[in-house]
TIBA-394601 format. One record per residue: x, y, z of N, C-alpha, C, CB in turn; residue in three letters. Coordinates in steps of 0.02 Angstrom, whole numbers, padded with zeros to 5 digits, always signed. Each point is the difference from the previous one (the first is absolute). Glycine has a CB too. Layout:
% TIBA-394601
XYZXYZXYZXYZALA;...
//
This chain:
% TIBA-394601
+00042-00059+00003-00048+00053-00006+00050+00066+00006-00112-00071+00054GLN;+00097+00121-00104+00040+00059-00005-00008+00039+00062-00010+00002-00121VAL;+00057+00031+00153-00005+00049+00049+00046+00060-00008-00035-00090+00070GLN;+00012+00145-00062+00042+00062-00004-00003+00033+00072-00024+00021-00133VAL;+00079+00007+00156+00004+00026+00066+00038+00069-00001-00003-00121+00049VAL;-00029+00171-00035+00031+00069-00002+00037+00014+00064-00091+00041-00074GLU;+00141+00001+00067+00040+00029+00056+00027+00069-00018+00032-00116+00038SER;-00007+00150+00010+00037+00061-00013-00038+00062+00015+00060-00060-00085GLY;-00127+00055+00108-00032+00063+00012+00025+00031+00060-00097-00037-00057GLY;+00071+00096+00076+00024+00031+00057-00024+00073-00005+00101-00080+00011GLY;-00073+00124+00040-00013+00069+00005+00060+00041-00029-00074-00024+00101LEU;+00065+00071-00144+00050+00039-00033-00023+00067-00008+00042-00096-00057VAL;+00008+00141+00060-00021+00072-00012-00014+00016-00071+00066+00032+00096GLN;-00105+00015-00107-00011+00025-00073+00067+00012-00034-00110+00056+00030ALA;+00115-00071-00094+00064+00001-00031+00050-00049+00001-00022+00096+00018GLY;+00001-00150+00035+00044-00050+00009-00010-00061-00051+00004+00040+00120GLY;+00024-00099-00102+00001-00058-00038-00016-00063+00039+00081+00059-00071SER;-00109-00106+00037-00010-00065+00028+00004-00054-00055-00072+00051+00091LEU;+00091-00109-00081-00008-00055-00045-00041-00054+00030+00106+00028-00051ARG;-00157-00042+00013-00042-00054+00015+00024-00061-00033-00092+00075+00014LEU;+00084-00136+00014+00022-00061-00023-00061-00052-00002+00120+00028+00046SER;-00115-00067-00096-00049-00049-00007+00027-00069-00012-00071+00087-00039CYS;+00060-00131+00086+00031-00074-00006-00044-00043-00027+00064+00013+00091ALA;-00052-00048-00139-00047-00040-00043+00024-00077+00015-00018+00101-00100PHE;-00034-00144+00110+00012-00069+00009-00059-00042-00033+00066+00028+00111SER;-00047-00092-00118-00052-00040-00022-00015-00020-00073-00036+00049+00096GLY;+00084-00011-00138-00011-00002-00072+00070+00021-00035-00133+00029+00015GLY;+00131-00026-00079+00057+00027-00036-00015+00067-00015+00031-00105-00047THR;+00017+00139+00090-00010+00075+00002+00007+00038-00066+00042-00009+00115PHE;+00003-00019-00164+00006+00039-00061-00067-00016-00045+00137-00005+00006SER;-00180-00034+00022-00064-00009-00036-00055+00049+00018+00031-00116-00006GLY;-00016+00158+00050-00053+00043+00033+00021+00076-00013-00027-00092+00094TYR;-00029+00127-00110+00007+00071-00005-00010+00025+00071-00040+00007-00123ALA;+00069+00050+00147-00013+00018+00069-00021+00071+00000+00082-00083+00047MET;-00124+00099+00002-00032+00063-00001+00004+00034+00072-00079-00044-00096GLY;+00084+00107+00107-00010+00027+00064-00060+00045-00004+00122-00009+00029TRP;-00166+00002+00027-00055+00042+00003+00002+00036+00074-00069-00078-00088PHE;+00022+00122+00099+00003+00028+00070-00069+00027+00013+00126+00031-00005ARG;-00143-00029+00067-00066+00022+00023+00005+00042+00062-00049-00100-00049GLN;+00027+00162+00045-00001+00041+00057-00064-00005+00037+00075+00074-00056ALA;-00080-00054+00116-00060-00001+00038-00057+00042-00037+00072-00014+00109PRO;-00127-00020-00118-00055+00035-00028-00003+00004-00078+00004+00062+00105GLY;+00046-00093-00132+00013+00008-00073+00000-00071-00034+00072+00108+00022LYS;-00089-00110-00080+00002-00063-00037+00075-00020-00012-00114+00027-00057GLU;+00122-00094+00043+00069-00021-00015+00020+00022-00067-00012-00095+00072ARG;+00078+00120-00074+00025+00035-00058+00058-00034-00031-00039+00103+00048GLU;+00043-00113-00113+00060-00027-00037+00057+00046+00011-00071-00052-00088PHE;+00133+00026+00101+00057+00040+00004+00049-00014-00055-00018+00005+00119VAL;+00036-00070-00127+00044-00014-00049+00001-00083-00013+00069+00113+00035ALA;-00045-00130-00095+00002-00069-00017+00062-00012-00044-00128-00009+00010ALA;+00152-00055-00007+00055-00018-00041-00009-00066-00026+00071+00070+00061ILE;-00061-00077-00128-00007-00061-00035+00048-00060+00018-00040+00076-00087SER;+00025-00132+00056+00026-00061+00029+00080-00003-00001-00109-00057-00037TRP;+00136+00092-00016+00072+00003+00000+00027+00068+00003-00001-00101-00060ARG;-00041+00148+00091+00019+00066+00014+00009+00037-00060+00049-00033+00099ALA;-00075+00006-00157+00006+00040-00063-00042+00063-00006+00024-00106-00052GLY;-00083+00105+00092-00047+00062-00002-00017+00016+00069-00051-00027-00110ARG;+00036+00090+00117-00027+00026+00064-00053+00051-00012+00108-00020+00055THR;-00159+00023-00001-00046+00046-00005-00002+00041+00064-00060-00072-00081LEU;+00036+00129+00079-00005+00043+00061-00063+00040-00005+00124+00007+00014TYR;-00150+00008+00049-00052+00051+00003+00034+00070-00006-00076-00078+00073VAL;+00037+00126-00100+00034+00065-00018+00033+00029+00059-00082+00022-00086GLU;+00046-00026+00142+00020+00038+00061+00067-00023+00026-00121+00017+00029SER;+00149-00073-00049+00057-00026+00031+00058-00001-00054-00074-00069+00085VAL;+00055+00082-00148+00053+00001-00053+00058+00044+00023-00087-00020-00092LYS;+00150-00001+00077+00055+00038+00017+00026-00004+00073-00042+00068-00089GLY;-00007-00101+00135+00021-00003+00069+00003-00070+00020-00050+00108+00025ARG;+00012-00152-00050-00001-00067+00017+00028-00042-00051-00093+00022+00067PHE;+00130-00072-00051+00020-00055-00051-00011-00069+00022+00085+00072-00040THR;-00118-00114-00003-00013-00068+00018+00052-00042-00033-00123+00021+00014ILE;+00148-00069+00022+00056-00043-00032-00019-00072+00023+00099+00094+00002SER;-00060-00143-00031-00002-00060+00027+00065-00043-00005-00119+00012-00023ARG;+00130-00056+00060+00064-00046-00009-00025-00077-00005+00080+00085+00072GLU;-00090-00106-00130-00024-00066-00009+00036-00054+00036-00036+00039-00104ASN;+00100-00039+00100+00039-00056+00037-00010+00005+00080+00093+00001-00099PRO;-00118+00053+00128-00013+00008+00066-00075-00013+00025+00095+00078-00009LYS;-00132-00074-00048-00075-00003+00010-00031+00059+00039+00013-00123-00001ASN;+00021+00179-00019-00012+00067+00032-00030+00051-00043+00092-00024+00070MET;-00139+00064-00050-00015+00060-00034+00006+00058+00045-00073-00062-00073ALA;+00085+00127+00047+00012+00051+00045-00039+00062-00025+00114-00050+00033TYR;-00130+00098+00013-00028+00066-00018+00046+00049+00033-00123-00038-00011LEU;+00167+00073-00029+00046+00051+00027-00043+00064-00002+00113-00056-00042HIS;-00120+00091+00099-00043+00053+00003+00043+00062+00025-00104-00081+00020MET;+00113+00135-00065+00035+00057+00019-00039+00061+00002+00092-00054-00042ASN;-00072+00104+00072-00040+00063+00005-00071-00008+00022+00070+00043-00087SER;-00074-00080+00146-00064-00015+00023-00041+00056+00023+00046-00101+00028LEU;-00113+00096-00039-00043+00059+00016-00046-00036+00053+00004+00070-00121LYS;-00038-00017+00157-00054-00026+00048-00058-00040-00036+00027+00102+00075PRO;-00041-00079-00134-00049-00040-00039+00020-00070-00022-00039+00108-00038GLU;+00100-00126+00047+00017-00068-00016-00010-00050+00058+00081+00048-00081ASP;-00101-00017+00137-00003-00044+00055-00060-00042-00010+00058+00079+00076ALA;-00048-00155-00064-00056-00041-00011+00027-00070+00022-00053+00072-00097ALA;+00009-00122+00094+00026-00071+00001+00019-00017-00071-00074-00036+00098VAL;+00128+00009-00100+00025-00021-00074-00009-00075-00002+00094+00097-00016TYR;-00120-00117-00038-00007-00076-00017+00035-00020-00058-00106-00001+00047TYR;+00140-00059-00044+00034-00024-00050-00053-00057-00035+00124+00030+00062CYS;-00125-00033-00123-00043-00052-00038+00033-00031-00057-00095+00061+00032ALA;+00077-00124-00045+00027-00040-00051-00050-00034-00048+00091-00015+00078ALA;-00075+00012-00136-00041-00037-00051+00038-00031-00056-00088+00076+00027ASP;+00071-00136-00040+00036-00044-00053-00016+00020-00075-00006-00098+00085ALA;-00058+00130-00085-00028+00011-00070-00013+00078-00016-00058-00119+00008ALA;+00064+00162+00044-00015+00070-00010+00050+00040+00020-00107-00020+00012TYR;+00117+00069-00054+00049+00065+00017-00038+00060-00013+00108-00056-00034PHE;-00118+00094+00087-00039+00064-00008-00018+00031+00065-00046-00042-00103GLY;-00004+00083+00101-00021+00043+00053-00061-00015+00038+00055+00076-00061SER;-00090-00129+00041-00061-00018+00021+00005-00050+00058-00042+00022-00115THR;+00027-00003+00176+00009-00046+00058-00032-00059-00003+00011+00085+00061GLY;-00072-00084-00083-00043-00065-00002+00037-00047-00044-00114+00058+00016SER;+00159-00046-00059+00023-00049-00042+00056-00040+00031-00037+00070-00092GLU;+00064-00049+00141+00053-00034+00039-00022-00050+00041+00058+00092-00001TYR;-00033-00155+00004-00026-00054+00040+00027+00000+00075-00008-00065-00110ASP;+00073+00089+00118+00025-00011+00062+00019+00071+00032+00040-00118-00038TYR;-00051+00122+00107+00011+00061+00031+00034-00016+00069-00101+00054-00062TRP;+00136-00008+00080+00036+00003+00065-00047+00038+00056+00118+00003-00068GLY;-00096-00006+00126-00039+00025+00054+00008+00076+00011+00010-00112+00049GLN;+00043+00140-00085+00008+00078+00003+00057+00020+00048-00126+00015-00022GLY;+00152+00044+00009+00042+00029+00042-00012+00075+00002+00080-00093-00020THR;-00078+00113+00077-00018+00077+00014+00058+00043-00014-00080-00028+00092GLN;+00058+00082-00132+00049+00055-00010-00033+00068+00024+00056-00062-00103VAL;-00024+00089+00149-00020+00065+00030+00053+00055-00013-00064-00063+00090THR;+00039+00119-00116+00045+00056-00027-00023+00059+00048+00012-00042-00134VAL;+00035+00066+00174-00016+00056+00041+00021+00066-00038+00016-00072+00109SER;-00058+00126-00097+00020+00061-00037+00034+00046+00045-00093-00011-00077SER;
//
């Protein structure tokens, strides 16, 4: 059974950086596209970034372009979200998602989800 587990969240000042990690297990990692989503209190879940199976393609929501970078290390079964120049509006629970057949921004298309990691940005 595929599992993904996020880590790396925490409290950071505005303008700071964090790297979120997503550990994948239970399948062949290179066969899965990976996505990051976030959900702030009282808001709907939002797509943040996605990376294709062999990292050839990436997608970002407009609000994080130039500040966030999604990456993956297939030999280590790991995906990452590097977040720079963090803003208070980036604060949310961040979720990692995986899917063997879909690469994109639609959350409902991803089959496997982690439990989330909290990112708090102080102003």
